[in-house]
C-alpha positions in Angstrom: -74.2 36.4 -7.4 -73.5 32.9 -6.2 -70.5 32.6 -8.5 -68.9 35.6 -6.8 -69.6 34.3 -3.3 -68.2 30.9 -4.1 -65.0 32.4 -5.7 -64.6 34.7 -2.6 -64.9 31.8 -0.2 -62.3 29.8 -2.2 -59.9 32.7 -2.4 -60.2 33.3 1.4 -59.3 29.7 2.0 -56.4 29.8 -0.5 -55.0 33.1 1.0 -54.9 31.6 4.5 -52.7 28.9 3.1 -52.7 25.2 3.8 -52.1 24.1 7.3 -48.6 22.9 8.0 -47.5 19.6 9.6 -47.2 21.2 13.0 -50.5 23.2 13.0 -52.6 22.8 16.1 -55.7 20.6 16.2 -57.8 23.8 16.7 -56.3 25.3 13.6 -57.1 22.2 11.6 -60.7 22.3 12.9 -61.1 25.9 11.8 -59.6 25.0 8.4 -62.3 22.3 8.1 -65.0 24.9 8.7 -63.5 27.1 6.0 -63.5 24.1 3.5 -67.1 23.5 4.4 -68.0 27.1 3.4 -66.2 26.7 0.1 -68.0 23.4 -0.5 -71.4 24.7 0.2 -70.9 27.9 -1.8 -69.6 25.9 -4.7 -72.5 23.5 -4.6 -74.8 26.4 -5.3 -73.0 26.9 -8.7 -72.3 23.3 -9.6 -74.5 23.4 -12.7 -73.2 26.7 -14.0 -69.5 26.5 -13.4 -67.2 24.0 -15.2 -65.2 21.9 -12.8 -67.3 22.9 -9.8 -68.4 19.3 -9.2 -64.8 18.2 -9.0 -64.1 21.0 -6.4 -67.1 19.9 -4.4 -65.9 16.3 -4.4 -62.4 17.2 -3.4 -63.7 19.5 -0.6 -65.8 16.7 0.7 -62.8 14.4 0.9 -60.6 17.0 2.6 -63.5 17.7 5.0 -63.9 14.0 5.8 -60.1 13.7 6.5 -60.3 16.6 8.9 -63.5 15.2 10.4 -61.7 11.9 11.1 -58.9 13.9 12.6 -61.2 15.9 14.9 -63.1 12.8 16.0 -59.7 11.1 17.0 -58.6 14.2 18.9 -61.9 14.2 20.9 -61.7 10.5 21.5 -58.1 10.8 22.6 -59.0 13.5 25.1 -61.8 11.3 26.5 -59.6 8.2 26.7 -56.9 10.1 28.6 -59.5 11.3 31.0 -60.8 7.8 31.5 -57.3 6.4 32.0 -56.6 9.0 34.7 -59.8 8.3 36.7 -60.0 4.5 36.6 -58.6 2.3 39.3 -59.0 -0.8 37.1 -55.6 -1.8 35.6 -57.3 -3.6 32.6 -59.4 -0.6 31.7 -56.3 1.6 31.8 -54.4 -0.8 29.6 -57.3 -0.9 27.1 -57.5 2.9 27.2 -53.8 3.0 26.4 -54.2 0.8 23.4 -57.1 2.8 22.1 -55.1 6.0 22.6 -52.4 4.5 20.3 -55.0 3.9 17.7 -56.3 7.5 18.0 -52.7 8.8 17.6 -52.3 6.7 14.5 -55.6 8.0 13.1 -54.5 11.6 13.8 -51.3 11.1 12.0 -52.9 9.3 9.0 -55.7 11.9 8.8 -53.1 14.8 8.7 -51.1 13.0 6.0 -54.2 12.3 3.9 -55.5 15.8 4.3 -52.2 17.3 3.0 -52.6 15.3 -0.2 -56.3 16.1 -0.6 -55.8 19.7 0.2 -53.3 20.1 -2.6 -55.7 18.5 -5.1 -58.6 20.6 -3.9 -56.6 23.8 -4.2 -55.4 22.9 -7.7 -58.9 22.1 -8.8 -60.3 25.3 -7.2 -57.7 27.5 -9.0 -58.9 26.0 -12.3 -62.6 26.6 -11.4 -62.1 30.2 -10.2 -59.3 31.2 -12.6 
């Protein structure tokens, strides 16, 4: 049943644990994919399971935070590449400033995700208890 599938996806996510502060970008990206699986499976039972809508909402927010993180990681990689290949001092300076912004976005997204992840897990435990 869809209820069993959704509970199984949530329990897989929960058993893997929340990523720590020092987890790699790749690890966070994989975690985002796991959250997406939980979200989609839970959406299938949203009308039949009390609290499922809240879990879906929290999963979306956690997914969005990790999406912003992933976007900033990719942008940072591209900006570093640009800064290395340009001979134009102004372009290198602008790339450096944009890199600083991406670093801040990465830090903010990680911090936001930690909060959202706790809320999502708490809600999920209530839904699938």
